[in-house]
N, C-alpha and C positions, 0 to 999 in steps of 0.2 A: 685703691691706686696709691693711696698715701703710704699705707703701712705694709701692704702685701705684695703689690706688684713690683716685679724685678725688672727694672729697664736699664739699659746701658747708660752710665752717667757720661761717657765720653771724656772730654778734657776736665770736666768737674772732678774727676778722680785724681788729677795730678797733684793737688796740694798734699794728698796722702803720701805720694812718693817723695815729694820734697821735704816733708816732715820727717820721714825715715832717714833721708839722707843727712838732714841737719843733726838728727839724734846720733847718727854714726860719726859725726865729726866734720861734716862739710860745713862751709859758711856761704852765706848769700853772695860773697864776692869771688867765690871760686868759679872757674870757668868750665864750660862743656861745650862740646861741638854740636850744632845743629845741622851739619852737612849730611844729606841722605847717604845712606850706605846699607850693606847688606849684613844682618847680624846672624850668628850661628848659635843656638842655644837648644839644649836638649835633643841634638840630632836634627834640628829642624832649621830651615833658613827662614829669616824674617826680614822683609824689607818695608819698613814704614815710611810713609810719606808726610811731608809738611802740608799744613793747609795752603800755604802760598809758595810758590817756586821761587820767590825773593828770599825766603828764609834759609838761612844756612851760615856757615862760619861759626865763630866762637861767641858765646853769650856767657855773661855771668848768670848763676842760678837765678837770681833775681830778675834779670832780663828775660830768660828763657821762660819762666812761669808768666811774667807779665804779658808777654807776646804769644803764649801757648804754642811753643815750638815742640812739635811732636817727637822729632828724632832726638832732641836733647832730653826728653822725658824718658824715652826708651834707653838711652845711653846711660841715664842716671839710675834707673832701675837694675841695669845690668852691672853697674858699679857696685851697688850695695847688695845685690842678689835679691831675686823676686821673692823668696821666703821672708826676707826683711820686710818687704812692702806688705805681704799679707799679715805678718805679725803687727805691723803698725795699724792696719785697717782694723784688727781686732781690738787693740788697745783704744781706738777712737770709737768703738761701739758698733762697727759693722758685724753682723752675724750672717749675712748672706754667704753662701758657698762661693769661694774664691779659688782660682787656680794660680800658682806661682809661675806665671809665664810673662814674657816681655810685654805682650800686648796689654796686660793689666794696667800698664802705665798709661793707656790711652782710654781707660774706661771700657774695656771690651766685655766685661761680665756684669750682669744685671744686679742693681742693688735698689731697694725700696728708697723712696724719697725721705721717709722719716729717718732712716739710717744714715743717709748722707747728710741731712741737716744736723744730726747728732755728731757726726765725725767732724763738722766744722766748729762745734762749740767750743772746744779747747783752744782754738785759735783766737777766740774773742774773750776767753774767760781765763787768761793767764796759765793755760795749761791744765785745767780742771774740766773733768767731765761730770755731767749730771745726768743720771738715766732719765729719759723723758717719761712722763706720766700724763694719762689722760684725765685723771680724776684728782683734783686738788683737795676737796673737803666734801664730806657728806654731813648734812644736818638733819635732824628730826623736825617735825612740825612746829616745835617750840623754840628752834634755833639752837638746840644743844648740839655740839660736835660730836659725831659718832666716829668719824675718821678724818684725819688730816695727814696728807702726804708729808714726809719729812725727808726733803732732798739731802742726799750724802755725797757731796763732791769728793771726787778722788783724783789725785794727780796722775795724768797719763803722759804729759810732756813736760820737758824741763822748761823753766821760765824762759830761758834764751830762745829755745826752739819755737815756743809759743809766741813770744814777742816778735822773733824775725817772721814767722809765717804770717802773723797779723799784718806786719808792715808789707811783706811782699804781696799779700792779697789786697791791701790798700793801693799799692802801685798799679795792680791790675784794673781798679776802678778809676784811678786818677789819670792814667795814660795808656791802658792796655785794652784788652778785649772787652772789658766791662764798664766802659764810661757810660753807658746808658743807665747804670744803676746809681748814679750820683744823686745824694740827697742833701739839698742845701740845709746847712746847720748841723749836720751830723757826719761823723767819720763813718766811712763805709769800706768794708773789704768784701771780696767775693771772687767767684770764678764762674766763667761761662762753660757750657758743654754742648756738643753737637755730635750725633752718631751718623753712621753711614747713610746716605741718601735722606738726611734730615728726618730720620724715623723718630728721634727724640731730640729734644732741646731743653736745656737747663740753665738756671742761674741759681746759685747757692750763695748766699751772702750773709752778712752780719753787721749790726751796729753794736755800740757799747751795751745795748739794752735787749737785743733781740736777734735771734738767728732764724732764717727761713729758707727753705728750698722750694723753688718753682719748677715744675716739670710740665712740658707741652708735648702732647702726642696723641695717638689713638690706640685703641685696644686691639686693632687688627695689624698693628706694626707697618702700616703702610707709609710711604714717603710723604713728606709734607712739602709744600712749595713755599719758598721765601720765608722759611722759619728756621732760625738757628739760636744759639745762646744769646746773642747780641740783641735779638728781637724779644727775648723772654725777659731780659733784665728790666725793661719798663714795667711789666707786670709786678715783678718783685718790688720794684721802687714804690708803686702806688699802694701795694699791701702795707709795706712797711711805713710809708708816709701816714696812712690812716691809723696804724698802731701806734705811731708816735704821737698823733693828735689825741688819742685816747689815754695813753700811758706814759708818754714821754717824760712827764715831770717826775716820774719815779725811776726813770732809767739813769745809770751812771752817764756822766758826760764825756768820759774818755776811757780808753782801754787801760788795763793794769800795765805799768811800766816797771821793769825790774832795774835795780842799780847795777851799774857797771856793765851793761849791755849797750853797744853803740846803736844809734838809730840808723835806719837806711833811708829815711825820708829826708828831703831837703830841710836844712835847719832854718827856722824862722828867724826873721830879724830880731835882734837883741832888744830887750826892753829894759830901762833903768828900774822898773818896779819889780822885776823878777831876778832874784840873785841867782848866780850860777849854782847848779847841783854839784854836790861833791863828786859825782860819779864822772861829770864832764871833765873835771880837772885831771882825771886819771886817764882819760882817752888821749891817744895820740893820732894826729891827722896826717894822712900821707896822700900825695897826688898819685893816683892810680890810673893806669891805661885802661879804658873802658873795654877794649876788645881782648886784652890778654889777662887782665886782672892783677898784673904785676906793677911794680913801681914804674911810673911813667919816665921815658926819656924825652929828649927834645924833639924827637921825630914823631911821637905818638899824636895822631890827629885829634882824638877825642880823650880827654882826661877829666877826672872828678876827684873831689876831696872826699876821703872816706875815713871813718873813725874806726880805730882798732884799740883793743885793750893792749896794755904794755906787752910786747914780745909776740902779738899776733900779726902784726903787719908783715906782708910778704917781704922777704929779703933779697929776692932776685929782681933785676931790672928787665923790663919788656924787651924781648928779642924778636918780636914780630916786626917791629918798625926800626929800621936802619937807614942810613944815608942812601943806600942802593935799592932799598924796598920801596914798593909803591906806598903812598900815604895810607891806603886801605887795601890790604891783599885780599879782602873778601867783599870788595865793592859791589859786586853783582848780586851779592846774597847777604848783605849785612843787615842786622836788626834795625828797626826804625830808630831814629834818634833825632834830637833837636839838632839843627844845623844852623850856622850863622846865615843871615840874609845876604851875604857876600862871599866871594871866594878869593883867597890870595893865590897870586900865580904859583903854580907848581914848578915852573921851569923858568927861573930868573936868568936874566942876561948873564953871560959868562963874566966872572970877575965882580959882579955887583955885591956889595957886602949886604947881608940880611941878619935880621934879628928875630928871636923867638920871643913872643910876648903871650901871657896868660890872659885870655880874653873872656869877659862875660858874654855869653851867647845871646842873652836878651838885649843888651845895650850896644855891644860891639866895642866897648871901652875896656881898658885894662881892669882885671878883676879884682875885687876886694875879698876879704875872708868871708864875707856874707853872701857872695853870689853862689847860687845853688847849682847852676849849670855852666861850666867853664870849659875852654879848650885852648890848646897851645896853637897859636898861629904864626906863620912866618911872614915878614914884612921887609921890603927894602928899608935899609937903616934910616933913610931921610924921610920915610912915609910912615913910620911906626905911630900908632895912635899915642897920644899923651894923656895926662889926667888920670882919673879913675872912674869906675862905674857910678853913675849918679842915681841908679835905681836901688841898689842894694847896700848903701852905706848905712852906719849905725844911726839911731835917731839923734837929733840934735841935742847937744847938751851932754852927751855920753863920750 
């Protein structure tokens, strides 16, 4: 089952599509639509469905993978071309027969678990692939080494793509479909996968020291009840927890981080004991509309600070949100997001002066540069909050 059985990986195959897109020049902040539609490819009509009817509208690539939006993955494979996805799968060590079709984005073609685990290795390993081996060393009765495997890492992804995929898959675990795989004390990235009628359920994940794939199913391809990727993640977590107890002291404590590549994860609070990296000084931060991926304007309901290399920030201002547009044109089908525990009135009394304030979503106070989740909110001028966020300020003495 681990080496030879070809089972559909479902959404666990999506990271391969996203890696191919990043290698083709896409960025995690680029947007893709998750709204269901009918696609025409190779003379065949194809209409994929999302897992939830609430999924739809625009997503950044990072959000679409985090929340496993099926239609977005299909759009992405059609953007880059299905042959590019097959090529990426080969680069990542998958040898199973694959067809360059749109449904490949949803893991419609069987792949052995060992090959799926191998494909995730470069995401944790800075873009390097090491062919798996079952025999590490052979010794004779006196302890003389007769054979010892010599791993030969080879680069299959750029540093940037590997780093971004690593962080996108960490977001799956911290706030997406893979939260059940969280492992205290370790950074974890991974992806769930479920196939039609729950015939297969997967979780493939990694820490800085190990990559593992867990598949749950039966040999007769019969449907399972109440089993999907999220229920498999705890199995993965317990296996890796035990591995960490046995070997964790030899594992790296963090993933490789290239210079001059902006992070997708919320910035930690600054510490006076750690000096700023030179690469951080080269980054430029812009306030970006979470829905369009463009520069935020005062009408965008959800914005976030994102880091860009010089010259790579979007130059266009969001056109989705205007004074006449609803605050969220995709309200009925927007991706999950953190919302403030209160709502400002959308329709102020005529003639009442209002001001827009950048608010920390955790505290409801005006945001500082350290707040990880922010949004622009509109208030009556005489009721706008004052002060600054008390939760995310710099440490005292800085």
